C-alpha positions as CSV (number, residue, x, y, z in Angstrom):
1,M,0.0,0.0,0.0
2,I,3.0,2.3,0.6
3,C,4.0,1.9,-3.0
4,I,0.5,2.8,-4.3
5,K,0.8,6.1,-2.4
6,L,4.0,7.0,-4.3
7,F,2.0,7.6,-7.5
8,D,0.0,10.8,-8.2
9,K,-2.8,8.8,-9.8
10,P,-3.9,5.2,-9.3
11,P,-1.1,3.1,-10.7
12,A,-1.4,0.2,-13.1
13,I,-0.3,-3.2,-11.9
14,G,2.6,-3.0,-14.3
15,E,3.7,0.4,-12.9
16,L,3.7,-1.1,-9.4
17,S,5.7,-4.1,-10.4
18,G,8.3,-1.8,-12.0
19,A,8.5,0.3,-8.8
20,L,8.9,-2.9,-6.7
21,G,11.3,-4.5,-9.1
22,T,9.3,-7.7,-9.3
23,S,7.0,-9.5,-11.7
24,H,3.5,-8.6,-12.6
25,Q,2.3,-11.9,-11.3
26,N,3.8,-11.4,-7.9
27,V,2.3,-8.0,-7.5
28,K,-1.0,-9.2,-8.7
29,Q,-1.0,-12.0,-6.0
30,M,-0.3,-9.4,-3.3
31,L,-3.0,-7.1,-4.6
32,L,-5.6,-9.8,-4.7
33,K,-4.9,-10.5,-1.1
34,L,-5.2,-6.9,-0.2
35,E,-8.4,-6.6,-2.2
36,K,-9.9,-9.6,-0.5
37,G,-9.1,-7.9,2.8
38,G,-10.9,-4.8,1.6
39,Y,-7.7,-2.6,1.7
40,I,-7.5,-1.8,-2.0
41,K,-9.7,-1.7,-5.1
42,L,-8.8,-2.9,-8.5
43,F,-10.5,-1.4,-11.5
44,P,-10.0,-1.3,-15.3
45,D,-8.1,1.6,-16.9
46,F,-10.5,4.0,-18.6
47,K,-8.4,4.3,-21.7
48,D,-7.0,0.7,-22.0
49,R,-9.5,-1.8,-20.5
50,R,-6.7,-4.5,-20.5
51,K,-4.9,-2.7,-17.8
52,Q,-5.9,-2.8,-14.2
53,R,-5.4,0.2,-11.9
54,V,-5.1,0.1,-8.1
55,M,-6.4,2.5,-5.5
56,I,-6.5,2.4,-1.7
57,S,-10.0,1.8,-0.3
58,E,-11.6,3.6,2.6
59,K,-10.6,0.7,4.9
60,G,-7.0,1.0,3.6
61,I,-7.0,4.7,4.3
62,A,-8.3,4.2,7.8
63,F,-5.7,1.5,8.4
64,D,-3.0,3.9,7.1
65,R,-4.2,6.7,9.4
66,K,-4.1,4.4,12.4
67,Y,-0.7,2.9,11.8
68,A,1.1,5.6,9.7
69,E,3.3,7.2,12.3
70,P,4.4,4.0,14.2
71,S,5.0,2.3,10.8
72,R,7.0,5.3,9.5
73,E,9.2,5.3,12.6
74,F,9.7,1.5,12.5
75,M,10.5,1.6,8.7
76,E,12.9,4.5,9.2
77,Q,14.9,2.6,11.8
78,L,14.7,-0.7,9.9
79,F,16.0,0.7,6.6
80,S,18.5,3.2,8.1
81,G,21.6,3.3,5.9
82,I,20.1,1.2,3.0
83,D,20.0,2.9,-0.4
84,T,17.4,2.5,-3.1
85,E,19.3,-0.1,-5.1
86,E,19.9,-2.3,-2.1
87,L,16.2,-2.0,-1.2
88,K,15.2,-3.0,-4.8
89,V,17.4,-6.1,-4.6
90,T,16.0,-7.0,-1.1
91,V,12.4,-6.7,-2.3
92,K,13.2,-8.8,-5.4
93,T,14.9,-11.5,-3.3
94,M,12.0,-11.6,-0.9
95,M,9.5,-12.0,-3.7
96,K,11.5,-14.8,-5.2
97,L,11.7,-16.5,-1.8
98,D,8.0,-16.2,-1.4
99,S,7.5,-17.7,-4.9
100,N,9.9,-20.6,-4.1
101,L,8.0,-21.3,-0.8
102,K,4.7,-21.5,-2.7
103,E,6.2,-23.9,-5.2
104,M,7.6,-26.1,-2.4
105,Q,4.1,-26.2,-0.8
106,E,2.6,-27.5,-4.0
């Protein structure tokens, strides 16, 4: 949900996957879980109906308001001294580990 807020307008799934440095499929899986929980909404792009855009729902906004400051402080401490490129590699690695674990469970 943090990445969604980085965009000026609701991003397409492809835009989010680019920002996260991971595959469209991995981002879509995460988004479907967030949508099921009621935290985001997926909707078709008005110009290109093949694209899906993402926006934070009212429940997601309320969640963000409640946990924004404690989350910000935690994340600031957790990622202290880690640059953007290191973070991209970390996210990509974690997504791959998640994918591997799912394959192992099957």
